[in-house]
SEDREN-988728 format. One record per residue: residue number from 1; residue in three letters; y, x, z of N, C-alpha, C in turn. Coordinates in steps of 0.1 Angstrom, whole numbers, always signed. Atoms other than C-alpha are relative to their C-alpha. Last residue first. Layout:
N
SITE    nr   rest    n_yy    n_xx    n_zz   ca_yy   ca_xx   ca_zz    c_yy    c_xx    c_zz
SITE   NUM    Ala       Y       X       Z       Y       X       Z       Y       X       Z
...
***
This chain:
257
SITE    nr   rest    n_yy    n_xx    n_zz   ca_yy   ca_xx   ca_zz    c_yy    c_xx    c_zz
SITE   257    Thr      -1      -9     -11    +123    -264    -182     -13      +1      +6
SITE   256    Lys     +12      +0      -9    +125    -280    -216      +2     +10     +10
SITE   255    Thr      +4     -13      -5    +158    -286    -234     -11      -2     +10
SITE   254    Gly     +13      -5      +5    +159    -317    -255      -4     +13      +6
SITE   253    Asn      -2     -11     +10    +196    -323    -250     -13      +6      -5
SITE   252    Gly      +3     -14      -4    +191    -356    -232      +2     +10     -11
SITE   251    Gly     -12      -7      -5    +210    -388    -242      -3     +14      +5
SITE   250    Pro     -12      +1      +8    +179    -408    -245     +11      +6      +6
SITE   249    Pro      -6     +14      +0    +150    -394    -225     +13      +0      -8
SITE   248    Pro     -10      +2     -11    +133    -362    -236      +6     -14      -1
SITE   247    Val     -12      +2      +7    +101    -365    -257     +11      -2     +11
SITE   246    Thr      -7     -13      +1     +72    -349    -239     +13      -2      -6
SITE   245    Arg      -4      -4     -13     +57    -383    -228      +8     +13      +1
SITE   244    Pro     -12      +7      -4     +58    -395    -264      +5      +3     +14
SITE   243    Asp      +4      +8     -11     +33    -368    -274     +13      -7      +6
SITE   242    Pro      -7      -1     -13     +43    -354    -307      -5     -10     +10
SITE   241    Thr      -4     +13      -4     +16    -352    -334      +7      +0     +13
SITE   240    Ala      -1      +2     -14     +14    -317    -348      +5     -14      +3
SITE   239    Gly     +12      +6      -4      +2    -312    -384      +0      -3     +15
SITE   238    Leu      +9      +6     +11     +29    -288    -392     -12      -6      +7
SITE   237    Gly      -4     +14      +1     +58    -281    -367      -9      -7     -10
SITE   236    Arg     -10      +2     +11     +57    -243    -373      +3     -15      -2
SITE   235    Ala     -12      -8      -3     +42    -237    -338     +10      -1     -11
SITE   234    Ala      -8      +7      -9     +18    -266    -344     +13      +8      +3
SITE   233    Asn      -6     +11      +7      +5    -250    -375      +9      -8      +9
SITE   232    Pro     -10      -4      +9      +0    -217    -358      +7     -11      -7
SITE   231    Gly      +1     -13      +7     -19    -232    -329     +11      +3      -9
SITE   230    Ala     -13      -4      +6     -15    -260    -304      -2     +14      -5
SITE   229    Gly      +2      -5     +14     -51    -273    -300     +13      +5      -6
SITE   228    Pro     +13      -6      +4     -56    -280    -263      -1      +7     -13
SITE   227    Asp      +5      +8     +11     -20    -285    -252     -13      +7      -5
SITE   226    Leu      +2     -10     +11     -14    -268    -219      -7      -8     -11
SITE   225    Arg     +14      -1      +5      +1    -293    -195      -1     +10     -11
SITE   224    Tyr      +4      -8     +12     +32    -295    -174     -14      -2      -4
SITE   223    Gly      +3     -15      -2     +50    -317    -149      -3      +7     -13
SITE   222    Val     +14      -2      -6     +55    -355    -144      -2     +15      +3
SITE   221    Gly      +1      +8     -12     +91    -367    -151     -14      +2      +7
SITE   220    Trp     -12      +4      -7     +90    -353    -186      -3     -10     +12
SITE   219    Val      +2     +15      +0     +57    -338    -196     +11      -6      +9
SITE   218    Thr      -5      +7     -11     +68    -302    -204      -3     -15      -2
SITE   217    Val     -10     +10      +2     +46    -283    -228      +4      -7     +13
SITE   216    Ile      -2      +6     -13     +27    -251    -225     +11      -9      -1
SITE   215    Arg     +12      -3      -7     +15    -244    -261      +1      -6     +14
SITE   214    Thr     +10      +9      +5     +42    -259    -283     -13      +2      +7
SITE   213    Pro     +14      -3      -2     +72    -244    -266      -9     -11      -6
SITE   212    Arg      +6     +12      +5    +107    -247    -281     -16      +1      +1
SITE   211    Ala     -10     +11      -2    +128    -222    -263      -5     -13      -4
SITE   210    Pro      +1      +5     -14     +97    -199    -260     +10     -11      +3
SITE   209    Asp     -14      +3      -3     +95    -197    -298      +0      -6     +14
SITE   208    Pro      -8      -6     +11     +62    -181    -309     +15      -2      +2
SITE   207    Glu      -6     +10      +9     +49    -190    -274      +7      +7     -12
SITE   206    Ile     +10      +6      +9     +24    -168    -256      +6     -10     -10
SITE   205    Lys     +11      -9      +5     +44    -142    -237      -9      -6     -10
SITE   204    Glu      -6     -11      +7     +78    -159    -232     -11      +9      -5
SITE   203    Arg      -5      +4     +13     +60    -191    -224      +6     +12      -8
SITE   202    Leu     +11      +1      +9     +42    -174    -196      +4      -4     -14
SITE   201    Arg      +4     -14      +3     +75    -163    -180     -13      +0      -9
SITE   200    Arg      -9      -6      +9     +88    -198    -182      -4     +14      -4
SITE   199    Val      +2      +7     +13     +57    -213    -166      +9      +6     -11
SITE   198    His     +12      -5      +6     +60    -187    -139      -4      -6     -13
SITE   197    Val      -3     -14      +4     +96    -196    -131     -12      +6      -8
SITE   196    Thr      -9      +0     +12     +89    -233    -131      +2     +14      -5
SITE   195    Val      +7      +5     +12     +59    -229    -108      +9      +1     -12
SITE   194    Thr     +10     -10      +4     +78    -208     -83      -8      -4     -12
SITE   193    Ser      -6      -8     +12    +106    -234     -85      -9     +12      -3
SITE   192    Gln      +7      +4     +12     +82    -255     -63      +6      +7     -12
SITE   191    Asp     -11      +3     +10     +94    -236     -32      -7      -3     -14
SITE   190    Gly      -7     -11      +6     +67    -239      -6     +10      -4     -10
SITE   189    Phe     -14      +1      -1     +40    -261      +9      +7     +12      -6
SITE   188    Ser      -3     +14      -3      +3    -268      +5     +15      -3      +2
SITE   187    Trp     -12      +2      -9      -2    -235     -12      +2     -15      +2
SITE   186    Gly      +4      +4     -14     -37    -228     -25     +11      -2      +9
SITE   185    Trp      -2     -11     -10     -25    -207     -55      -4      -4     +15
SITE   184    Val      +0     -13      +6     -36    -227     -85      +0     +11     +11
SITE   183    Lys     +12      -2      +7     -46    -261     -70      -1     +15      -6
SITE   182    Glu     +12      +1      -9     -19    -262     -43     -13      +4      -8
SITE   181    Met      -1     -10     -10     +10    -249     -64     -13      +0      +9
SITE   180    Met      +4     -13      +6      -2    -269     -94      +1     +11     +11
SITE   179    Glu     +14      +0      +2      -1    -301     -74      -5     +13      -6
SITE   178    Ala      +6      -1     -13     +34    -294     -62     -15      +0      -1
SITE   177    Arg      -2     -13      -6     +45    -287     -97      -6      +2     +13
SITE   176    Gly     -14      -1      -5     +30    -318    -113      +1     +14      +7
SITE   175    Phe      -1      -3     -14      -1    -314    -134     +14      +1      +4
SITE   174    Val     -13      -2      -5     -10    -329    -168      +0      +2     +15
SITE   173    Gln      -3      +8     -12     -44    -324    -184     +14      +4      +5
SITE   172    Gly      -2     +14      +3     -48    -313    -221      +3      -9     +12
SITE   171    Arg      -9      +2     +12     -62    -279    -211      +0     -15      -3
SITE   170    His      -3     +14      -1     -78    -279    -176     +10      -4     -12
SITE   169    Gln     +12      +7      -5     -96    -245    -177      +3     -15      +0
SITE   168    Leu     +10      -1     +10     -68    -231    -199     -13      -8      +5
SITE   167    Leu      -4      +9     +11     -42    -243    -174     -10      +0     -11
SITE   166    Phe      +1     +14      -5     -60    -227    -145      +3     -10     -11
SITE   165    His     +14      +3      +0     -64    -194    -164      -2     -14      +5
SITE   164    Leu      +5      +2     +14     -27    -194    -173     -15      -3      +0
SITE   163    Leu      -6     +13      +6     -16    -201    -137      -6      -2     -14
SITE   162    Asp      +6     +11      -7     -39    -174    -121      +4     -13      -7
SITE   161    Phe     +14      +2      +5     -29    -149    -148      -6     -12      +7
SITE   160    Glu      +0      +5     +14      +8    -155    -141     -14      -2      -5
SITE   159    Arg      -3     +14      +0      +2    -151    -104      +1      -6     -14
SITE   158    Ser     +11      +7      -5     -16    -118    -108      +2     -15      +0
SITE   157    Thr      +1      -3     -14     +11    -104    -131     -12      -9      +5
SITE   156    Leu      -3     +11      -9      +4    -106    -168      +0      +5     +14
SITE   155    Thr      -3      -7     -13      +4     -80    -196      +5     -11      +9
SITE   154    Leu     -13      +3      -6     -14     -98    -225      +2      +8     +13
SITE   153    Glu      +1      +2     -14     -42     -82    -245     +14      -3      +6
SITE   152    Ala      -7     -10      -8     -38     -88    -282      -1      -3     +15
SITE   151    Gly      +6     -13      +0     -64    -108    -301      +6     +11      +8
SITE   150    Arg      +1      -4     +13     -42    -138    -308      -6     +14      -2
SITE   149    Trp      -7      +9      +8     -33    -140    -271      +0      +5     -15
SITE   148    Arg      -3      -4     +13     -57    -123    -247      +7     -11      -8
SITE   147    Ala      -4     +11      +9     -59    -124    -210      +3      +5     -13
SITE   146    Thr      -7      -2     +13     -76    -100    -186      +3     -13      -8
SITE   145    Arg     -14      +4      -2     -86    -103    -149      +9      +3     -13
SITE   144    Ser      -8     -12      +3    -118     -84    -157     +15      -3      +3
SITE   143    Val      +7     -12      -6    -139    -111    -139      +8     +13      -2
SITE   142    Pro      -3      -2     -14    -114    -139    -145      -7     +11      +6
SITE   141    Asp     +12      -4      -6    -115    -136    -183      +2      +3     +15
SITE   140    Thr      -2      -7     -13     -87    -155    -200     -14      +3      +5
SITE   139    Ser     +11      +0      -9     -84    -167    -236      +3      +8     +13
SITE   138    Leu      -4      -4     -13     -58    -177    -262     -13      -1      +9
SITE   137    Glu     -10     -10      +0     -62    -180    -299      +3      +6     +13
SITE   136    Gly      +5     -14      -1     -96    -197    -300     +11     +10      +1
SITE   135    Asp      -1      -7     +12     -82    -230    -313      -4     +15      +0
SITE   134    Ala      +8      +7     +10     -95    -250    -284      +0      +7     -13
SITE   133    Ser      -7     +12      +6     -82    -225    -259      -8      -6     -11
SITE   132    Val      -4      -3     +14    -107    -202    -241      +7     -13      -5
SITE   131    Ala      -6     +11      +6    -116    -199    -204      +7      +3     -14
SITE   130    Thr     -11      -3     +10    -140    -174    -191      +5     -13      -6
SITE   129    Ala      +4      -6     +12    -160    -188    -162     +12      +3      -9
SITE   128    Ala      +4      +9     +10    -147    -193    -127      -3      +7     -13
SITE   127    Val      -3      -3     +14    -145    -169     -99      -6     -10     -10
SITE   126    Gly     +10      -9      +6    -145    -185     -65      +4      +3     -14
SITE   125    His     +13      +7      +2    -128    -216     -51     -10      +9      -7
SITE   124    Gly     +10      -5      -8     -98    -198     -36     -14      -5      -2
SITE   123    Ala      +1      +8     -12     -71    -220     -51     -12      +5      +9
SITE   122    Pro     -11      +8      -4     -76    -202     -84      -4      -9     +12
SITE   121    Gly      -5      +7     +11    -104    -176     -83     +12      -9      +4
SITE   120    Val      -1     +15      -2    -112    -151     -57      +6      -6     -12
SITE   119    Ser     +10      +4      -9    -124    -115     -60      +0     -14      +4
SITE   118    Gly     +10      +9      +5    -105    -109     -92     -11      -5      +9
SITE   117    Arg     +13      -7      +2     -89     -77     -81     -10     -10      -5
SITE   116    Ser      -2     -10     +11     -53     -91     -85     -13      +7      -3
SITE   115    Arg      -2      +6     +13     -64    -122     -66      +1     +10     -11
SITE   114    Asp     +13      +7      +4     -79    -104     -37      +2      -6     -14
SITE   113    Leu      +9     -10      +5     -48     -82     -35     -13      -5      -5
SITE   112    Val      -5      -5     +13     -25    -112     -34      -9     +11      -5
SITE   111    Arg      +2     +11     +10     -46    -127      -6      +4      +4     -14
SITE   110    Gly     +14      +1      +3     -47     -95     +15      -4     -10     -11
SITE   109    Val      +4     -12      +7     -10     -90     +12     -15      +0      -4
SITE   108    Arg      -4      +2     +14      -4    -126     +21      -4     +12      -8
SITE   107    Leu      +9     +10      +6     -24    -121     +53      +3      -2     -15
SITE   106    Ala     +13      -7      +2      -4     -90     +61     -11      -9      -6
SITE   105    Leu      -2      -8     +12     +28    -110     +56     -13      +8      -3
SITE   104    Glu      +0      +9     +12     +16    -137     +80      +1      +9     -13
SITE   103    Arg     +14      +4      +2      +7    -110    +106      -1      -9     -13
SITE   102    Pro      +7     -11      +7     +42     -94    +102     -15      -4      -3
SITE   101    Ser     +11      -4      -8     +58    -128    +109      -8     +11      -7
SITE   100    Phe     +14      +5      +3     +90    -131     +91     -10      +5     +10
SITE    99    Pro     +10      -7      -8    +128    -127     +97     -14      -7      -3
SITE    98    Lys      -2      -5     -14    +133    -124     +68      +8     -10      +8
SITE    97    Val     -14      +0      -5    +121    -144     +38      +1      +5     +14
SITE    96    Val      +0      +4     -14     +88    -135     +22     +14      +1      +5
SITE    95    Tyr     -12      -4      -7     +83    -134     -16      -1      -5     +15
SITE    94    Asp      -2      +8     -11     +54    -135     -40     +12      +5      +7
SITE    93    Asp     +11      +9      -1     +43    -121     -73      +2     -10     +11
SITE    92    Ala      +7      +0     -13     +76    -105     -81     -11     -10      +0
SITE    91    Gly     +14      -4      +1     +83    -102    -119      -7      +1     +14
SITE    90    Tyr      +1     -15      +3    +121    -101    -123     -15      +4      +1
SITE    89    Glu      -3      -3     +14    +121    -139    -127      -1     +15      -3
SITE    88    Leu     +11      +4      +8    +103    -142     -93      +2      +3     -15
SITE    87    Gly     +11     -10      -2    +130    -122     -76     -12      -4      -8
SITE    86    Val      -3     -13      +7    +157    -143     -93     -11     +10      +2
SITE    85    Val      +3      +2     +14    +140    -175     -81      +3     +13      -8
SITE    84    Arg     +14      -1      +1    +141    -163     -45      -4      -1     -15
SITE    83    Asp      +4     -14      -2    +178    -157     -47     -15      +2      -1
SITE    82    Ser      -4      -8     +12    +185    -191     -63      -4     +15      +2
SITE    81    Glu     +10      +1     +11    +165    -208     -36      +3      +8     -12
SITE    80    Gln      -3     +10     +10    +187    -195      -8     -10      +0     -12
SITE    79    Gly      +9     +12      +0    +171    -177     +20      +2     -10     -10
SITE    78    Leu      -7     +10      +7    +185    -142     +15      -9     -12      -2
SITE    77    Ala      -7      +6     -10    +170    -118     +40      +8     -12      -5
SITE    76    Thr     -14      +3      +2    +145    -108     +14      +6      -7     +12
SITE    75    Leu      -5      +4     -12    +111     -92     +12     +15      -2      -2
SITE    74    Met     -14      -3      -2     +94     -91     -22      +5      -5     +14
SITE    73    Ile      -5     +10      -9     +57     -90     -26     +14      +4      +4
SITE    72    Val     -12      -2      -8     +48     -71     -57      +3     -12      +9
SITE    71    Pro      -5     +11      -7     +13     -69     -74     +12      +4      +9
SITE    70    Ile      +3      -1     -15     +10     -39     -97      +6     -12      +7
SITE    69    Thr      +3     +14      -6     +13     -52    -133      -3      +1     +14
SITE    68    Ser     +10      +2     -10     +29     -19    -146      -1     -15      +4
SITE    67    Thr     +13      -7      +3     +49      -5    -175     -12      -3      +9
SITE    66    Arg      +0      -5     +14     +82     -24    -179     -14      +7      -3
SITE    65    Arg      +6      +9      +9     +74     -44    -147      +0      +5     -15
SITE    64    Ile     +15      +0      -1     +81     -14    -126      -7      -9     -10
SITE    63    Glu      +4     -13      +6    +117     -11    -139     -16      +1      +1
SITE    62    Arg      -1      +1     +14    +123     -48    -132      -5     +13      -7
SITE    61    Cys     +10      +9      +5    +109     -46     -97      +1      +0     -15
SITE    60    Val     +13      -7      -1    +131     -15     -89     -11      -9      -6
SITE    59    Glu      +0     -10     +11    +161     -33    -103     -13      +8      +1
SITE    58    Leu      +1      +7     +12    +154     -64     -81      -1     +10     -12
SITE    57    Gly     +14      +4      +3    +147     -43     -51      -2      -6     -13
SITE    56    Asp      +5     +11      -7    +181     -25     -52     -14      -5      -4
SITE    55    Met      +5      +9     +10    +187     +10     -64      -6     -12      +7
SITE    54    Gly      +3      -8     +13    +208     +34     -44      -4      -9     -11
SITE    53    Pro     -10      -9      +4    +204     +16     -10      -3      +7     -13
SITE    52    Leu      +4     -14      -2    +180     -13      -7     +12      +9      -5
SITE    51    Met     -12      -7      -2    +185     -51      -4      -3     +15      +4
SITE    50    Leu     -10      +4     +10    +155     -69     -19     +13      +9      +1
SITE    49    Asp     -12      +7      -5    +128     -52      +2     +10      -2     -11
SITE    48    Leu     -13      -5      +5     +96     -44     -16     +11      -8      +6
SITE    47    Val      -9      +8      -8     +60     -46      -4     +14      +5      -2
SITE    46    Leu     -14      -4      -4     +41     -30     -33      +6     -11      +8
SITE    45    Leu      -9     +11      -2      +3     -33     -40     +13      +5      +6
SITE    44    Asp      +6     +13      +4     -25     -12     -53      +9     -12      +2
SITE    43    Pro      +5      +9     -11      -5     +20     -51      -6     -13      -6
SITE    42    Gln      +7     +12      +6      -1     +42     -83      -7      -8     +11
SITE    41    Glu     +11      +3      -9      +8     +75     -64      -8     -12      -5
SITE    40    Thr      +8     -12      -3     +31     +91     -90     -13      -4      +8
SITE    39    Arg      +4      -7     +12     +47     +61    -107      -9     +11      +3
SITE    38    Val      +9      +9      +9     +48     +38     -77      -5      +8     -12
SITE    37    Leu     +13      +1      -7     +61     +67     -55     -10      -9      -8
SITE    36    Asn      +7     -13      +3     +89     +74     -80     -14      +0      +6
SITE    35    Leu      +4      +1     +15    +100     +37     -78      -8     +13      -4
SITE    34    Gly     +11     +10      +2     +99     +38     -40      -5      +0     -14
SITE    33    Thr     +12      -6      -5    +120     +70     -39     -12      -9      -1
SITE    32    Ile      +4     -11      +9    +146     +54     -62     -13      +7      +5
SITE    31    Gly      +7      +5     +12    +146     +21     -42      -4     +11      -9
SITE    30    Asp     -10      +4     +11    +153     +35      -8      -8      -3     -13
SITE    29    Ala     -12      +6      -6    +135     +40     +26     +11      -4     -11
SITE    28    Ala     -12      -5      +6    +100     +47     +13     +12      -8      +5
SITE    27    Glu     -13      +5      -3     +66     +44     +29     +11      +6      -8
SITE    26    Leu     -11      -9      +3     +30     +49     +20     +13      -7      +3
SITE    25    Val     -13      +4      +2      +2     +29     +37     +10     +12      -3
SITE    24    Gln      -9     -11      -1     -35     +32     +36     +14      -3      -4
SITE    23    His      -7      -5     +11     -51      -2     +42      +7     +14      +3
SITE    22    Gly      +8     -10      +8     -78     -10     +67      +7      +6     -12
SITE    21    Asp      +9      +7      +9     -64     -42     +82      -7      +9     -10
SITE    20    Arg     +10      +7      -8     -50     -23    +112     -10      -7      -9
SITE    19    Thr     +10     -10      -4     -33      +0     +87     -11      -6      +8
SITE    18    Leu      +8      -2     +12     -15     -31     +73     -11     +11      +2
SITE    17    Tyr      +8     +12      +4      -3     -42    +107      -9      +2     -12
SITE    16    Arg     +10      +3     -11      +8      -8    +119      -9     -11      -4
SITE    15    Arg     +10     -11      +1     +25      +1     +86     -11      -2     +10
SITE    14    Leu      +9      +3     +11     +43     -33     +86     -11     +11      -1
SITE    13    Val      +8     +12      -4     +57     -27    +121     -10      -3     -11
SITE    12    Glu     +10      -4     -10     +68      +9    +112      -9     -12      +4
SITE    11    Arg     +11      -8      +6     +84      -2     +79     -10      +4     +11
SITE    10    Val      +8      +8      +8    +103     -30     +96     -11      +8      -6
SITE     9    Thr      +9      +8      -9    +115      -7    +124      -9      -9      -9
SITE     8    Asp     +11      -7      -6    +128     +19    +100     -10      -8      +8
SITE     7    Asp      +0      +3     -14    +149      -6     +80     -13      +7      +6
SITE     6    Asp      -9     -10      -6    +156      +8     +45      +0      -2     +15
SITE     5    Asp     -10      +8      -8    +125     -10     +31      +9     +11      +7
SITE     4    Val     -14      -6      +2     +99      +1      +6     +10      -9      +7
SITE     3    Val     -11      +8      -7     +63      -4     +18     +13      +7      -3
SITE     2    Leu     -13      -6      -1     +36     +10      -5     +10      -9      +5
SITE     1    Met     -12      +8      +0      +0      +0      +0     +12      +9      +0
***
């Protein structure tokens, strides 16, 4: 584990709890040192404070995501939803708001690690079979934790993989955000914008035009679904029958979120 926080007490407490759980722990007090340790030591998971001297946690996370899918749990003293969403947009897998319970964070570390290694499937129900879209363009393998889009391997965070694998397993079915949080990640409470952010990030990786998604579609007033047969023709608007539930209400601008 790598813990990056400029508070000596926070690092000491987390080091003790994580070491007690059997992890080896590296520490850094600033963003630049933390980023260098990620590159040289290649830790299995990063606990990253948002407010850091020199280079803040958001910038560190963005730099890491250019080349790595290492799980990132972000620590923040900022409790507003917009601040948490920004962390997720930059590629964080989870976030914990200060002040926090060290034991709770240690449990989250274990759970995120398990998911990144493929030892549990969505909602903790065990590893499920490989999922493939109806047109064969998109697939996920929960054993290797790899996903492919049109033959090319996708670079996904652990939470993005969980969400994509779940949607492929249930293609054509509609799920609300609260339902997805519980079924995909086993969360019975939390910020539902987590789902919105991860849907947006997935669209950027598997949609020909993320602004006009044809694969992961919004069902207005309900939630999201993965269309079972949205392929190249659908992406060009050929042979696709629009679902009336995805048409924005009168007066809307047609933007999907």
